NUKOLTI-517657 format. One record per residue: residue number from 0; residue in three letters; x, y negated, z of N, C-alpha, C, CB in turn. Coordinates in pm, whole numbers. Atoms other than C-alpha are relative to their C-alpha. Glycine has a CB too. Layout:
{NUM; 'ala'; {X; Y; Z}; {X; Y; Z}; {X; Y; Z}; {X; Y; Z}}
...
END
This chain:
{0; 'met'; {67; 137; -15}; {5; 2; 19}; {65; -127; -26}; {-40; -13; 123}}
{1; 'ser'; {-128; 119; 22}; {174; -328; -108}; {-81; -126; 141}; {2; -94; -240}}
{2; 'lys'; {-4; 127; -156}; {216; -641; 214}; {-141; -68; -43}; {170; -163; 5}}
{3; 'ile'; {110; 109; 26}; {-94; -812; 27}; {-127; 71; 43}; {-10; -55; -164}}
{4; 'arg'; {104; -74; -50}; {-336; -501; 49}; {-20; -21; 161}; {28; 145; -36}}
{5; 'lys'; {17; -14; -147}; {-222; -451; 410}; {-81; -128; 57}; {149; 15; 72}}
{6; 'ile'; {83; 43; -97}; {-310; -787; 529}; {-138; -66; -14}; {70; -74; 61}}
{7; 'ile'; {182; 14; 55}; {-615; -808; 341}; {-96; 100; 83}; {-26; 55; -189}}
{8; 'tyr'; {96; -98; -125}; {-718; -493; 536}; {5; -29; 143}; {45; 155; 6}}
{9; 'arg'; {-5; 36; -131}; {-596; -606; 828}; {-107; -125; 48}; {146; -36; 23}}
{10; 'asn'; {113; 103; -48}; {-812; -899; 819}; {-140; 29; -19}; {15; -125; -66}}
{11; 'lys'; {168; -39; -26}; {-1130; -732; 741}; {-21; 65; 79}; {-76; 62; -88}}
{12; 'met'; {74; -125; -111}; {-1094; -468; 999}; {1; -102; 155}; {135; 193; 22}}
{13; 'lys'; {75; 113; -133}; {-1071; -826; 1266}; {-67; -51; -32}; {54; -104; 70}}
{14; 'leu'; {154; 74; 13}; {-1366; -976; 1091}; {-99; 100; 42}; {-45; -50; -162}}
{15; 'met'; {101; -142; -13}; {-1555; -586; 1128}; {32; -19; 176}; {72; 196; -104}}
{16; 'glu'; {21; -19; -167}; {-1429; -605; 1528}; {-54; -134; 48}; {152; 36; 92}}
{17; 'asn'; {49; 88; -104}; {-1533; -928; 1598}; {-172; -17; -12}; {82; -148; -18}}
{18; 'arg'; {115; -10; 29}; {-1848; -916; 1392}; {-107; 128; 94}; {19; 17; -145}}
{19; 'his'; {46; -118; -84}; {-1958; -570; 1594}; {-10; -21; 173}; {109; 120; -33}}
{20; 'ser'; {-36; 2; -164}; {-1820; -644; 1938}; {102; -71; 55}; {34; 123; 51}}
{21; 'thr'; {-94; 47; -46}; {-1579; -800; 2118}; {69; 131; 108}; {-48; -139; 60}}
{22; 'lys'; {-39; -110; -80}; {-1479; -459; 2275}; {47; 134; -65}; {-108; 27; 81}}
{23; 'gly'; {-104; -105; 142}; {-1341; -273; 1922}; {-104; -16; -98}; {44; 213; 26}}
{24; 'val'; {53; -17; 105}; {-1486; -142; 1663}; {-98; 154; -13}; {116; -19; -90}}
{25; 'tyr'; {86; -142; -33}; {-1794; 142; 1620}; {76; 125; -26}; {-136; 15; -92}}
{26; 'cys'; {-64; -119; 29}; {-1654; 452; 1657}; {-117; 139; -22}; {107; 21; 128}}
{27; 'his'; {103; -117; 31}; {-1901; 752; 1496}; {54; 92; 114}; {8; 75; -171}}
{28; 'gly'; {-77; -121; -57}; {-1673; 1012; 1702}; {-99; -17; 146}; {207; -20; 15}}
{29; 'ala'; {41; 38; -113}; {-1780; 814; 2041}; {-123; -37; 16}; {64; -79; 37}}
{30; 'lys'; {90; 71; 3}; {-2084; 692; 1928}; {-22; -146; 77}; {-74; 80; 24}}
{31; 'lys'; {-20; 151; -60}; {-2027; 326; 2079}; {124; -89; -14}; {-13; 6; 141}}
{32; 'asn'; {-110; 98; 72}; {-1780; 58; 2025}; {122; -18; 97}; {-65; -159; -35}}
{33; 'lys'; {-150; 39; -96}; {-1401; 110; 2130}; {83; -66; -72}; {94; 123; 55}}
{34; 'ile'; {-113; 63; 43}; {-1059; -54; 2092}; {70; 102; -95}; {86; -45; 120}}
{35; 'val'; {-85; -82; 38}; {-850; 154; 1842}; {104; -63; 4}; {-21; 56; -103}}
{36; 'tyr'; {-134; 19; -45}; {-486; 183; 1935}; {54; 61; -119}; {44; 64; 145}}
{37; 'glu'; {-48; -86; 94}; {-259; 245; 1606}; {115; 81; 39}; {30; -68; -110}}
{38; 'thr'; {-95; -69; -74}; {2; 397; 1850}; {-22; 53; 120}; {91; -64; 15}}
{39; 'asn'; {41; -36; -145}; {-18; 624; 2146}; {66; -57; 108}; {13; 134; 23}}
{40; 'ala'; {-77; 73; -87}; {242; 430; 2281}; {-73; -149; 79}; {124; -34; -91}}
{41; 'lys'; {91; 121; -32}; {26; 101; 2267}; {-113; 45; 63}; {-43; -82; -119}}
{42; 'ala'; {129; -45; -101}; {-287; 299; 2395}; {55; 50; 155}; {-92; 147; -78}}
{43; 'leu'; {-17; -4; -161}; {-62; 397; 2719}; {9; -104; 57}; {104; 61; 49}}
{44; 'arg'; {-29; 149; -49}; {36; 50; 2764}; {-112; -41; 61}; {35; -105; -109}}
{45; 'ala'; {171; 56; -16}; {-345; -58; 2764}; {-52; 82; 140}; {-122; 59; -164}}
{46; 'val'; {48; -67; -127}; {-399; 210; 3041}; {67; -66; 103}; {26; 154; 10}}
{47; 'met'; {-49; 52; -126}; {-143; 108; 3270}; {18; -159; 11}; {131; 67; 24}}
{48; 'leu'; {21; 105; -23}; {-229; -229; 3233}; {-103; -33; 51}; {17; -49; -72}}
{49; 'cys'; {97; 27; -24}; {-586; -205; 3259}; {-35; 31; 180}; {-71; 64; -107}}
{50; 'glu'; {49; 8; -163}; {-767; -227; 3653}; {-94; 35; -17}; {-10; -119; 88}}
{51; 'asp'; {106; -74; -69}; {-1034; -34; 3589}; {-12; 141; -12}; {-114; -47; -35}}
{52; 'gln'; {-44; -138; 13}; {-1103; 312; 3550}; {50; 86; -86}; {-67; 49; 22}}
{53; 'thr'; {-35; -38; 115}; {-926; 403; 3236}; {142; 95; 59}; {20; -138; -109}}
{54; 'ile'; {-112; -105; -43}; {-690; 689; 3280}; {75; 94; -64}; {-39; 69; 75}}
{55; 'arg'; {-61; -110; 104}; {-584; 859; 2993}; {-9; -76; -173}; {-116; 172; 13}}
{56; 'thr'; {48; 70; 184}; {-567; 797; 2576}; {-51; 142; -39}; {168; -72; -143}}
{57; 'tyr'; {4; -107; 72}; {-657; 1047; 2329}; {-18; -31; -172}; {-112; 81; 64}}
{58; 'tyr'; {-3; 58; 161}; {-634; 1046; 1913}; {-150; 77; -34}; {166; 67; -121}}
{59; 'cys'; {134; -11; 53}; {-982; 1004; 1728}; {10; 11; -141}; {-86; -114; 38}}
{60; 'his'; {-37; -53; 159}; {-982; 1203; 1379}; {-108; -127; -49}; {-53; 209; -58}}
{61; 'tyr'; {52; 120; 44}; {-1273; 923; 1322}; {44; -99; -32}; {-56; -36; 54}}
{62; 'cys'; {-62; 142; -13}; {-1090; 618; 1351}; {174; 7; -22}; {-41; -63; 165}}
{63; 'ala'; {-128; -37; 2}; {-748; 787; 1295}; {75; -99; 115}; {55; -10; -153}}
{64; 'gly'; {-82; 83; -121}; {-601; 601; 1623}; {-49; 52; 92}; {-9; -154; 20}}
{65; 'phe'; {14; -92; -164}; {-619; 655; 1971}; {-88; -137; 53}; {200; 46; 124}}
{66; 'his'; {100; 106; -97}; {-861; 520; 2232}; {63; 31; 153}; {-203; 50; -6}}
{67; 'thr'; {-27; -10; -115}; {-849; 493; 2617}; {-137; 49; 39}; {59; -118; 61}}
{68; 'thr'; {115; -41; -65}; {-1075; 674; 2810}; {-15; 38; 184}; {-28; 120; -84}}
{69; 'ser'; {-40; 17; -123}; {-1155; 701; 3195}; {-60; 151; 48}; {-57; -147; 74}}
{70; 'arg'; {59; -155; -41}; {-1303; 1075; 3207}; {109; 65; -38}; {-144; 66; -76}}
{71; 'pro'; {-103; -56; -56}; {-1079; 1315; 3324}; {17; 98; -124}; {-21; 58; 153}}
{72; 'glu'; {4; -102; 152}; {-921; 1588; 3013}; {-52; 127; 77}; {184; 38; -99}}
{73; 'his'; {105; -128; -76}; {-1148; 1899; 3063}; {34; 93; -141}; {-224; -50; 36}}
{74; 'asp'; {-23; -94; 73}; {-1093; 2249; 2895}; {-147; 68; -56}; {91; 86; 79}}
{75; 'glu'; {133; -26; 91}; {-1352; 2325; 2602}; {-80; 137; 80}; {52; 44; -188}}
{76; 'leu'; {106; -97; -60}; {-1412; 2635; 2775}; {-114; -12; 174}; {104; 127; 12}}
{77; 'asp'; {25; 40; -103}; {-1521; 2480; 3087}; {-183; -69; -28}; {132; -100; 42}}
{78; 'asp'; {148; 56; 93}; {-1790; 2298; 2848}; {-100; 143; -38}; {59; -88; -187}}
{79; 'leu'; {78; -192; 65}; {-1885; 2715; 2711}; {-94; 30; 140}; {174; 191; -22}}
{80; 'tyr'; {63; -97; -130}; {-1941; 2823; 3090}; {-109; -108; 29}; {122; 42; 158}}
{81; 'met'; {116; 74; -63}; {-2168; 2520; 3182}; {-120; 9; -133}; {52; -182; 50}}
{82; 'phe'; {28; 1; 80}; {-2320; 2556; 2852}; {-110; 150; -11}; {114; -33; -64}}
{83; 'ala'; {87; -187; -38}; {-2435; 2981; 2919}; {-19; -30; 129}; {108; 183; -12}}
{84; 'arg'; {46; 18; -118}; {-2492; 2885; 3278}; {-134; -63; 8}; {89; -66; 67}}
{85; 'ala'; {121; 84; -29}; {-2754; 2625; 3194}; {-160; 137; -47}; {17; -180; -134}}
{86; 'tyr'; {112; -56; 74}; {-2954; 2872; 2954}; {-8; 145; 58}; {22; -6; -166}}
{87; 'val'; {18; -161; -61}; {-2876; 3233; 3161}; {-72; -29; 131}; {163; 94; 35}}
{88; 'cys'; {62; 12; -139}; {-2981; 3096; 3506}; {-113; -60; 3}; {75; -65; 92}}
END
């Protein structure tokens, strides 16, 4: 991508971000507005600087970037167990 196209793309993303929310762009994976970080290092820095409940970062395939979250990391087997338990009991 040429430098001019990159600048135009960044400006479009900034406009979209400002148009949708002051909290980032809409993420179809999270189904809400999220801030998208280009690298994991930038997202980790945001976690360290946040004074709220933010505890970790994760990669989002929908946005092709990193988000921060306050939810603890969990195992997919925990979800399967809870799903099975809800329908068996």
